[in-house]
N, C-alpha and C positions, 0 to 999 in steps of 0.2 A: 769452850770457845769453838767457833765453827772451824771445820777443817779447811785448810787452804786449797784452792782449786788445783786439780791435777794439770799436768802439762797439756794433755789433750783438751781439757776445758779451756785453758788459757789460749791455745791456738784457735779453738772454735770461736771464742769471743773476739779475738783479733780479726778473724775473717768476717765476723758479723759487722765489726766496726768498719771494715773496708767496703762492705756492701752498703751500709748506711751512709757512708761518705760519698758514695757514687763511684769510687775507684773500680769496684766490680759492678758493672752495669746489669740491669735486669735482662734476662735471656742470654747473657754472656756465659760461656763455658767456664766452669771452675778450673783453675790451673791443674795440671796433671798430678797424679799421686807422687810421681818421681820429683816433680818440680817443688811441690809443697814440702816434701820430705827434706829436700836440700835447703829450701828457704828457711824452714823453721828448725832444722837440726833434729828431726825426729825420724823414727823408722816408718816404713811404708805401712806397716800394720797399724801404727798409731794414727797415720793419716786417714786410714779407712775408718777408724773410730771417730775421728774428728768429723768426717763427712757424714757419718751416721748421726752424730749429734745435730749437725746442721739440717739434715733431712727431718729429724724428729721435731725440730723447732720451726720447720717450715721456711727456712731461709734459702734452701736449694731444693731442686727436684731432679729426679732421674728421668731421662728419656731413653727408652729401650733401644739399644744398639747405637746410641749417639754419645751418651756421657751424662755428666751432672752439670746442671745449669743454675744460675742465679734466678731465683723465683721472681716473676713479674708481679708487681703490686700496683694495679691500676683500677681501684674500686669505682663503682658507680655511686653517685650521691642519691640518697632517698630522702627527699624533703617531706617530712611528715607534718609540716606546718599546714599545708593545704591539702594533704592527702584525704580524699573523701569529704572535703569541706567545700561549702559554697557551691558555685556553679560547676557541676561535674562535667567532665569531657566524654562521658560514656557514649559510644557510637554503635548503633544497632548493626549497620552494614559491615563495619570492620571488626566488630566485637571488641573494640578498644575500651578498656576501663581506665580508672584513674592511675593505676600503676603503669600500664603500658604507655599512656600519654606522657608520663614523666620520663620514661626511658627514651621515647622518640625525641623529646625535647633536648636530650643530650647527644643526639645524632646517632643513635643505635636502634636496631630493629628488635622489638619484643615479640614474643609468641608464647603460646601456652598449650599444654597438652592436658586434657582432662583425664585424670587417672582413675577417679572413682566418684560415683554418686549413689547415695542410699536409695534403695527401692522403697516404694510404698509398703507399709505405712510408716516407714522410718525405722530407727534402731535405738537401742540404749546407748547413750553417749558415755565417754569416760567420766569417772566420778568428778574430776576437776572441772570438766566442761559442764556437767549437769549443775554443779554449784554455781558456776559463773552465769549460766542461763536461768538460774533460780527455778530449776525443774523439780517437780515432786517425784517421789519414788514411782517408777512405772511409766513416767512421761517419756515419750520418744522424741528423737531429733533427726534431722536430715543433714548429712555430711556431703560436702563437695571438696574433693582433693585435686589440686592442680600442680603441675610442674611448669614453672615459668622459665623461659630461656631468653637470652640476650645474644643476638647475632648467631643464633644456633647453638649456643653453649648453655648447659644447665646453670640456672642462677638462683632460683628460689623454689621452695616447696610451700604451698599455701593450702591450708585446710580450714574451711569455714563450716561451722555448725549453726543450724537454725532450729528453733522449736518446730516440731512437726505441725503444730496447730496453725502456723502461718505459712509453712513451706509446701505442704501437700497440695497438689493441683496447681502449683504456680511454676513460673519459669525456673525456679530453683531446683526443680526436678529434671530439667533438661539434661540430656546426656551428651551435649556438645557445648562448646564455648558460647556463652550467652551474655549479652549486654543490653541494657535498657536506658533510655534517657533519664538522667538523674539517679541511676543505680537501680538494681532489681528491687531492693526492698522498698524504695520510694514508689516504684511502679505498681506494687501490690498493696499500697497504702499502709506500709509499716516502715516509714523512714526512720533512719537513725538521727536523733537530735543531739545526742552527746555520746561520749565514749570514755572508756578507761583504758589506757595503754600501759603495757608492762614490757620491759626489756630484760633479757637474761642471756648471758654468755655461758656456753657449756660445750662439752664434747659431743660430737654427733653420734646418733645411733648407727648401727650397721646399715639400715635401710637408707638413712639420710646420706651416709658416706657413699654408698653405691649409686644412689639415684643422682646425687649432685656431683659425682665423680671427684670427690675431695682428695687432695693430696694428704699424705700422712702428716700429722701435726696441725691440721687445720681445725680450728674451733668454729662453732656456728653462733650466730646471734639469733635468739628467739624473740620475735615480736608478737605479742598477744594484744588484740584489741577486742574489747567487749563493747558492743553498741547497744544503746538504750533508746526505746521509743519515747514518744511524748508523755506517756503515762509512767515512765520510769522503769518499765519492765524490759529486760534484755531481749533483743531480737536477733542477735548474732554474736558468736564468739569466733574470732579468726586467729589462727596460729600461722605465722609465717617464719620459715627457717631460712636464714641467709648465711652463705659462707662468710666467715669473718675476714677473709682476704679480698672479698669482692664488694663489700658494702660499707658505706659511711652514712650514718644517720645524721641528718641536719634538721634544725628546727629553729624558727624565729621565736624570740621571747620578748615580751613587753613588760617593762617595770614601771 
């Protein structure tokens, strides 16, 4: 039989229930250690263990020098129904792509920082990426890695890989943010005509945690899209890492 929850686990769950019900509002300070000890009839050391559990589960966060606060949960919706489909909103002047247009439509300001671009003649991609791109041993690829922000805050890590045979000498090698009408791949005569998407929830790597400034206990959603050309051969593999507390995936389905 499973062991009954400890008193600190019971108190932590009761506080989570108060957070879910709205009694403890997002950004509101958690009651003081002394107050919680009195309210729940436990010692102050037990309260500290309760708060530690709430931090680990992502229900509260610490602000240095200020205290512990209920975590804000106000995710952005990413509608993948139309993402990169149909008439694309890519704009050369503003370097707006399909993702940025979706964020602006929600009343927020997107931006991106290009973190890395492969140099010619390309590089050996990770094994899983080579498999998705159907590359042979020794075939090279070009990587573009970006940090996307919303209202100045880190929001997504996006890494796209392209077979070197189509990327070399194209705008995909540009070392600054780049957009083309209809998308870069379409502009170089390698449009994506269909794709295969995969979603995966997992714990972040240290690089992802540091770059996205994730709070302890935050998981990430990995979104992988492999794009195929008209001949059925892959032209891109994109990996996007989204903080689990900032992202909701939406999609229309027809039956």
